[in-house]
N, C-alpha and C positions, 0 to 999 in steps of 0.2 A: 554701143556704149562709147562715150567720148574718151579720148586719150587722157584727158585730165581726170576723169572718173576712174579709169583703170589705174593711173599712177597713184591716186589717192587711196584706193583699196590696197594696192601693194604696199604703200607706205604705212597704212594702218596695221596691216599684218606684221610688218617689221617692228613698228613702235610697240605694239602689244606684246610681241615676243620678247623684245628688249626689256620692257618694264615688268612683265609677269611670267616670263619663261613659258612653260607648258601648262600653267594653271588653267583650269576650266572656268567657265563663266561665273559660277558662284564662289570661286576660290581666289579670284584675282585680287591683288592688293592695290593696284593703281589703275585709275581711270585716266583717259586722255580725250582731248578734242583737237582735231586738226582743222583749221579754217583756211580756205583757199579762195582768193578773190583776185580779179584782174586789176592791174594798175591802170591808171588813166581812163577808167571807165566812167560812164555818165552816172550821175546820182541815182541811187536805187539799183545799181548793178547787183546782180545775184552773187551772194556769198555761198559757197559750198562748204559742207563740213562732213567729216566722218569721225566716228568715235567708237569706243568700246563700252559705252554706257547707255542706259535707257534715255529716252527723250526727256523725261522728268529730271533725271540727274544732270543731263547736259544743260538744260535750262537753268537749274539751280547753280551750276558751276559758272555759267556765263553771267548770271546776275551777280554772283560774288566777285568775279574779276572786274566787272564794270564798277561795282561799288568801291573796290580797291583803287581803281584808276581815278575815280572821282574823289578819293580821299574820305569816303564814308566808312571805311573799315581800316583799322590800324592793325597791322600784323605785328604782334609782339615778339615774334621769334626772330625778327631781323632788326638790324640797327637802322634807325631813321634819322 
């Protein structure tokens, strides 16, 4: 296992513990996704991720954040 992968798993455990305490899988309140990618890499370089969500929930969250970045979703809870 690569060092980056080991670091990502350790960070994921810490993030999940910080966000959700000792809550078990079906009892967690917060999901997260950690993306890691190399700077100055060639186009198409691999992006690695770790999360505490299902693949389907991860894809949905990523689609939502891309839509926000592109201005297709307005977050009414923040001042814009």
